[in-house]
NUVEXMAR-211201 format. One line per field, with one value per residue (C-alpha): x, y, z; residue number from 0. Coordinates in nm, 3 decimals, padded with zeros to 5 digits, always signed. Layout:
! NUVEXMAR-211201
xx	c(X, ...) $
yy	c(Y, ...) $
zz	c(Z, ...) $
nr	c(NUM, ...) $
! end
This chain:
! NUVEXMAR-211201
xx	c(-00.526, -00.539, -00.342, +00.018, +00.254, +00.497, +00.822, +00.955, +01.317, +01.463, +01.779, +02.105, +02.171, +01.857, +01.964, +02.320, +02.184, +01.963, +02.260, +02.464, +02.190, +02.143, +02.518, +02.509, +02.211, +02.236, +02.084, +01.889, +01.934, +01.700, +01.437, +01.448, +01.176, +00.964, +01.141, +00.813, +00.632, +00.742, +00.778, +00.989, +01.307, +01.656, +01.759, +01.466, +01.544, +01.912, +01.813, +01.582, +01.832, +02.117, +01.912, +01.817, +02.187, +02.343, +02.083, +01.813, +01.835, +01.604, +01.681, +01.558, +01.249, +01.189, +01.198, +00.938, +00.709, +00.769, +00.676, +00.316, +00.173, +00.222, +00.053, +00.013, -00.273, -00.438, -00.760, -00.945, -00.669, -00.387, -00.129, -00.228, -00.003, -00.168, -00.114, -00.370, -00.370, -00.631, -00.718, -00.669, -01.036, -01.219, -01.536, -01.347, -01.499, -01.328, -01.208, -01.014, -00.802, -00.718, -00.449, -00.422, -00.154, +00.120, +00.085, +00.112, +00.033, +00.298, +00.058, -00.128, +00.159, +00.123, -00.249, -00.233, -00.157, -00.424, -00.689, -00.625, -00.530, -00.715, -00.677, -00.301, -00.349, -00.603, -00.917, -01.181, -01.226, -01.530, -01.308, -01.116, -01.078, -00.941, -00.744, -00.662, -00.435, -00.392, -00.140, -00.361, -00.286, -00.014, +00.133, +00.418, +00.458, +00.145, +00.367, +00.272, -00.072, -00.069, -00.416, -00.502, -00.792, -00.740, -00.924, -01.040, -01.358, -01.143, -00.928, -01.245, -01.325, -00.979, -01.023, -01.365, -01.216, -00.932, -01.185, -01.386, -01.073, -01.009, -01.360, -01.492, -01.849, -01.933, -01.685, -01.619, -01.431, -01.221, -01.011, -00.876, -00.769, -00.805, -00.887, -01.195, -01.311, -01.238, -01.438, -01.722, -01.732, -01.736, -02.035, -02.212, -02.130, -02.105, -02.356, -02.453, -02.096, -02.046, -02.132, -02.053, -01.795, -01.576, -01.371, -01.137, -01.193, -01.548, -01.624, -01.971, -02.038, -02.369, -02.554, -02.653, -03.002, -02.893, -02.876, -02.508, -02.506, -02.833, -02.764, -02.393, -02.286, -02.066, -01.792, -01.805, -01.788, -01.476, -01.310, -01.402, -01.252, -00.924, -00.907, -00.990, -00.676, -00.463, -00.638, -00.587, -00.217, -00.137, -00.315, -00.112, +00.024, -00.327, -00.344, -00.008, -00.085, -00.431, -00.296, +00.071, +00.176, +00.408, +00.615, +00.634, +00.736, +01.085, +01.194, +01.032, +01.181, +01.533, +01.591, +01.519, +01.567, +01.310, +01.067, +01.125, +01.060, +00.739, +00.600, +00.740, +00.606, +00.256, +00.319, +00.420, +00.131, -00.147, -00.056, -00.127, +00.240, +00.400, +00.662, +00.971, +00.798, +00.803, +01.059, +00.889, +00.548, +00.626, +00.996, +01.226, +01.233, +00.856, +00.849, +01.137, +00.957, +00.689, +00.937, +01.150, +00.848, +00.776, +01.143, +01.229, +00.908, +00.943, +00.577, +00.589, +00.475, +00.200, +00.072, +00.041, -00.130, -00.436, -00.521, -00.527, -00.709, -00.976, -01.019, -01.071, -01.324, -01.515, -01.457, -01.160, -01.135, -01.248, -01.525, -01.897, -02.047, -02.424, -02.443, -02.538, -02.399, -02.680, -02.469, -02.402, -02.134, -01.892, -01.674, -01.392, -01.331, -00.967, -00.914, -00.622, -00.776, -00.786, -01.147, -01.382, -01.721, -02.017, -02.251, -02.543, -02.362, -02.270, -02.626, -02.743, -02.510, -02.444, -02.638, -02.441, -02.457, -02.130, -01.973, -01.686, -01.474, -01.118, -00.911, -00.591, -00.484, -00.468, -00.473, -00.271, -00.491, -00.368, -00.005, -00.018, -00.263, -00.282, -00.440, -00.725, -00.771, -00.805, -01.040, -01.271, -01.281, -01.366, -01.649, -01.782, -01.765, -01.980, -02.253, -02.260, -02.127) $
yy	c(-02.027, -02.224, -02.087, -02.207, -02.218, -01.928, -01.870, -01.519, -01.531, -01.193, -01.221, -01.126, -00.874, -00.680, -00.664, -00.566, -00.283, -00.166, -00.146, +00.041, +00.298, +00.339, +00.389, +00.662, +00.854, +01.226, +01.409, +01.736, +02.015, +02.024, +02.296, +02.547, +02.554, +02.266, +01.960, +01.786, +02.095, +02.048, +01.671, +01.393, +01.528, +01.441, +01.286, +01.042, +00.950, +00.897, +00.661, +00.464, +00.443, +00.349, +00.060, -00.045, -00.043, -00.209, -00.356, -00.501, -00.864, -00.917, -01.288, -01.338, -01.129, -01.310, -01.641, -01.504, -01.422, -01.762, -01.934, -01.875, -02.043, -01.802, -01.841, -01.666, -01.684, -01.484, -01.300, -01.028, -01.057, -00.967, -01.157, -01.178, -01.286, -01.391, -01.569, -01.838, -01.988, -02.246, -02.279, -02.609, -02.564, -02.702, -02.498, -02.167, -01.866, -01.764, -01.403, -01.195, -00.904, -00.633, -00.370, -00.020, +00.238, +00.278, -00.064, -00.420, -00.775, -00.750, -00.539, -00.858, -01.095, -01.045, -01.127, -01.448, -01.669, -01.529, -01.530, -01.881, -02.055, -01.869, -02.141, -02.087, -01.710, -01.667, -01.727, -01.993, -02.244, -02.052, -01.746, -01.919, -01.790, -01.929, -01.623, -01.496, -01.190, -01.071, -00.824, -00.592, -00.605, -00.347, -00.395, -00.608, -00.960, -00.928, -00.708, -00.404, -00.404, -00.463, -00.346, +00.021, +00.141, -00.111, +00.077, -00.016, -00.194, -00.421, -00.491, -00.605, -00.829, -00.984, -01.046, -01.204, -01.429, -01.540, -01.637, -01.829, -02.012, -02.116, -02.257, -02.001, -01.929, -01.739, -01.527, -01.203, -00.922, -00.678, -00.379, -00.031, +00.251, +00.120, -00.212, -00.051, +00.061, -00.285, -00.430, -00.185, -00.286, -00.655, -00.592, -00.395, -00.613, -00.962, -00.965, -01.327, -01.435, -01.239, -01.311, -00.947, -00.670, -00.515, -00.200, +00.016, +00.311, +00.373, +00.568, +00.725, +01.092, +01.279, +01.334, +01.676, +01.650, +01.520, +01.728, +01.654, +01.723, +01.551, +01.286, +01.365, +01.369, +01.632, +01.373, +01.284, +01.650, +01.689, +01.388, +01.514, +01.852, +01.703, +01.472, +01.758, +01.942, +01.635, +01.587, +01.949, +01.935, +01.585, +01.476, +01.649, +01.306, +01.208, +01.491, +01.389, +01.017, +01.085, +01.295, +01.228, +00.895, +00.815, +01.127, +01.051, +00.692, +00.786, +00.921, +00.640, +00.376, +00.521, +00.620, +00.390, +00.686, +00.880, +00.587, +00.559, +00.929, +00.922, +00.627, +00.669, +01.023, +00.874, +00.614, +00.899, +01.128, +00.869, +00.660, +00.692, +00.695, +00.580, +00.804, +00.742, +00.773, +00.529, +00.284, +00.263, +00.212, -00.031, -00.123, -00.043, -00.404, -00.417, -00.079, -00.185, -00.509, -00.295, -00.063, -00.347, -00.524, -00.210, -00.178, -00.534, -00.569, -00.228, -00.151, +00.199, +00.346, +00.096, +00.121, +00.498, +00.446, +00.301, +00.655, +00.794, +00.497, +00.506, +00.884, +00.862, +00.581, +00.792, +00.561, +00.731, +00.762, +01.126, +01.094, +01.069, +00.723, +00.679, +00.301, +00.093, -00.212, -00.431, -00.711, -00.693, -00.432, -00.375, -00.072, -00.026, +00.346, +00.421, +00.766, +00.864, +00.748, +01.021, +00.958, +00.992, +00.899, +00.966, +00.677, +00.871, +00.892, +00.525, +00.415, +00.576, +00.363, +00.042, -00.209, -00.150, -00.436, -00.376, -00.041, +00.000, +00.295, +00.191, +00.349, +00.374, +00.339, +00.501, +00.423, +00.099, -00.087, -00.447, -00.334, -00.084, -00.245, -00.615, -00.729, -00.477, -00.558, -00.930, -00.875, -00.659, -00.908, -01.186, -00.977, -00.893, -01.256, -01.357, -01.125, -01.234, -01.590) $
zz	c(-00.848, -00.521, -00.227, -00.218, +00.081, +00.086, +00.273, +00.327, +00.208, +00.118, -00.096, +00.074, -00.203, -00.107, +00.258, +00.164, -00.051, +00.236, +00.471, +00.211, +00.167, +00.541, +00.586, +00.322, +00.464, +00.396, +00.693, +00.679, +00.931, +01.228, +01.198, +01.486, +01.749, +01.878, +01.732, +01.632, +01.499, +01.137, +01.129, +01.276, +01.444, +01.324, +01.657, +01.651, +01.292, +01.374, +01.656, +01.424, +01.140, +01.373, +01.511, +01.157, +01.060, +01.364, +01.599, +01.379, +01.266, +00.968, +00.950, +01.307, +01.241, +00.911, +01.100, +01.342, +01.049, +00.891, +01.217, +01.108, +00.795, +00.503, +00.164, -00.169, -00.416, -00.690, -00.607, -00.799, -01.059, -00.818, -00.615, -00.248, +00.039, +00.362, +00.691, +00.775, +01.123, +01.212, +01.577, +01.762, +01.858, +01.556, +01.620, +01.618, +01.444, +01.117, +01.105, +00.853, +00.983, +00.728, +00.785, +00.640, +00.559, +00.675, +00.835, +00.712, +00.813, +01.087, +01.294, +01.381, +01.463, +01.839, +01.842, +01.638, +01.937, +02.172, +01.900, +01.770, +02.097, +02.372, +02.634, +02.620, +02.664, +02.943, +02.738, +02.691, +02.407, +02.285, +02.234, +01.955, +01.600, +01.276, +01.161, +00.811, +00.777, +00.417, +00.288, +00.085, -00.288, -00.350, -00.003, +00.128, -00.002, -00.214, -00.432, -00.641, -00.800, -01.174, -01.282, -01.331, -01.121, -00.841, -00.566, -00.217, -00.327, -00.542, -00.235, -00.060, -00.358, -00.327, +00.048, -00.013, -00.280, -00.049, +00.218, -00.041, -00.159, +00.203, +00.234, +00.482, +00.378, +00.700, +00.891, +01.078, +00.904, +01.107, +01.013, +01.082, +00.849, +00.489, +00.651, +00.805, +00.459, +00.319, +00.609, +00.549, +00.184, +00.274, +00.500, +00.229, -00.075, +00.080, +00.371, +00.306, +00.380, +00.701, +01.060, +01.121, +01.098, +01.366, +01.320, +01.524, +01.291, +01.176, +00.858, +00.862, +00.794, +00.815, +00.489, +00.351, +00.501, +00.842, +01.157, +01.214, +01.588, +01.676, +01.937, +01.966, +02.331, +02.493, +02.544, +02.174, +02.079, +02.293, +02.131, +01.785, +01.865, +01.984, +01.684, +01.448, +01.553, +01.478, +01.142, +01.036, +01.122, +01.002, +00.684, +00.414, +00.325, +00.210, -00.043, -00.190, -00.204, -00.346, -00.634, -00.716, -00.564, -00.854, -00.791, -00.420, -00.492, -00.616, -00.280, -00.079, -00.310, -00.324, +00.038, +00.333, +00.567, +00.365, +00.384, +00.758, +00.816, +00.608, +00.804, +01.156, +01.176, +01.147, +01.415, +01.644, +01.552, +01.556, +01.862, +02.231, +02.322, +02.642, +02.808, +02.601, +02.267, +01.977, +02.114, +02.454, +02.293, +02.011, +02.027, +01.735, +01.616, +01.568, +01.394, +01.171, +01.083, +00.923, +00.749, +00.620, +00.471, +00.266, +00.168, +00.065, -00.138, -00.306, -00.237, -00.086, -00.419, -00.492, -00.135, -00.171, -00.507, -00.332, -00.220, -00.574, -00.727, -00.457, -00.474, -00.850, -00.798, -00.545, -00.249, -00.084, +00.292, +00.304, +00.044, +00.107, +00.148, +00.137, +00.172, +00.472, +00.651, +00.782, +00.929, +01.305, +01.359, +01.643, +01.704, +01.953, +02.007, +02.090, +02.243, +02.020, +01.693, +01.428, +01.330, +01.628, +01.482, +01.714, +01.789, +01.637, +01.301, +01.318, +01.386, +01.062, +00.850, +01.048, +01.256, +01.574, +01.825, +02.011, +02.105, +02.351, +02.454, +02.530, +02.806, +02.600, +02.241, +01.901, +01.533, +01.529, +01.775, +01.742, +01.719, +02.003, +02.249, +02.155, +02.483, +02.460, +02.093, +02.162, +02.456, +02.248, +01.961, +02.203, +02.351, +02.005, +01.892, +02.190, +02.060, +01.697, +01.669) $
nr	c(0, 1, 2, 3, 4, 5, 6, 7, 8, 9, 10, 11, 12, 13, 14, 15, 16, 17, 18, 19, 20, 21, 22, 23, 24, 25, 26, 27, 28, 29, 30, 31, 32, 33, 34, 35, 36, 37, 38, 39, 40, 41, 42, 43, 44, 45, 46, 47, 48, 49, 50, 51, 52, 53, 54, 55, 56, 57, 58, 59, 60, 61, 62, 63, 64, 65, 66, 67, 68, 69, 70, 71, 72, 73, 74, 75, 76, 77, 78, 79, 80, 81, 82, 83, 84, 85, 86, 87, 88, 89, 90, 91, 92, 93, 94, 95, 96, 97, 98, 99, 100, 101, 102, 103, 104, 105, 106, 107, 108, 109, 110, 111, 112, 113, 114, 115, 116, 117, 118, 119, 120, 121, 122, 123, 124, 125, 126, 127, 128, 129, 130, 131, 132, 133, 134, 135, 136, 137, 138, 139, 140, 141, 142, 143, 144, 145, 146, 147, 148, 149, 150, 151, 152, 153, 154, 155, 156, 157, 158, 159, 160, 161, 162, 163, 164, 165, 166, 167, 168, 169, 170, 171, 172, 173, 174, 175, 176, 177, 178, 179, 180, 181, 182, 183, 184, 185, 186, 187, 188, 189, 190, 191, 192, 193, 194, 195, 196, 197, 198, 199, 200, 201, 202, 203, 204, 205, 206, 207, 208, 209, 210, 211, 212, 213, 214, 215, 216, 217, 218, 219, 220, 221, 222, 223, 224, 225, 226, 227, 228, 229, 230, 231, 232, 233, 234, 235, 236, 237, 238, 239, 240, 241, 242, 243, 244, 245, 246, 247, 248, 249, 250, 251, 252, 253, 254, 255, 256, 257, 258, 259, 260, 261, 262, 263, 264, 265, 266, 267, 268, 269, 270, 271, 272, 273, 274, 275, 276, 277, 278, 279, 280, 281, 282, 283, 284, 285, 286, 287, 288, 289, 290, 291, 292, 293, 294, 295, 296, 297, 298, 299, 300, 301, 302, 303, 304, 305, 306, 307, 308, 309, 310, 311, 312, 313, 314, 315, 316, 317, 318, 319, 320, 321, 322, 323, 324, 325, 326, 327, 328, 329, 330, 331, 332, 333, 334, 335, 336, 337, 338, 339, 340, 341, 342, 343, 344, 345, 346, 347, 348, 349, 350, 351, 352, 353, 354, 355, 356, 357, 358, 359, 360, 361, 362, 363, 364, 365, 366, 367, 368, 369, 370, 371, 372, 373, 374, 375, 376, 377, 378, 379, 380, 381, 382, 383, 384) $
! end
């Protein structure tokens, strides 16, 4: 199947049903003590749901998404939605940006302009990219996955096939979260097609025969310690999604407030927040863009399913990986990222040519700190392309 133009056009009935469900939200009591200690507080959820009900205009946000060229195709046997923006600079470097969970393609909307048209955003012509942003199979407008066993390596196969369909035989791959594992797999399985890989979350763990702390700096140890506390207190979701995603799917599919709580809690826990919290850092409209994409496509369950399928295939996020990426690799280290991989661990598994430590930022790099994200990609491109 060749890529076909696609317009996001959610039926009115779906939006009417969403409003009805939001109006009928049944609220839990607020647990005593520190309001964030057991999860997202009721007052924050009431603020989010109230904005979703009365302040959020999906049609305006939908138009913003449709302002970019959207397409659908079939790749690796699954439907794939993607945005494809060619730069006005014909010699631009092709790049594919892959999101993770609980994100979506909307994480990258604010970087499309600066990446594709740098001269209009403070850059130089040589900074230009042709940009492809897929919705991973099972997520958003790609729709639920249809094949059993569709794990993260198959997602990488789908991304590689999309880039081939578009005629890009050499390109940069970039990602965070699941997108970082997709990017890693692209570098490992398709090195002849890649100029390099760039990640804002780097998966590389020491092997059983490695001296784990050899070469790890004191600053890296401190960051690992701080991140370890957040991991220990905030990754129960991974156990559930890796084992019983179908059971979880009923609540996420039936209750928009439940879906919002499940996802917004992670944006709070994994981000380098400004004073004022989620709204001050991201804005409710941008956060609700992401939530509404999950809701109107009914993909909360299939998105969670990627955890179980990948765990069963042995390539889950927390599982051992003994491969190697030999294409030029860049890593932007954000201080509030969950996974703080030391440079010494990275060097064992990747050909690192670009390593930066950012002043601010967390897990959702392009969404949270778009300017820093763009600047780092431009610096990395100058090294490899």
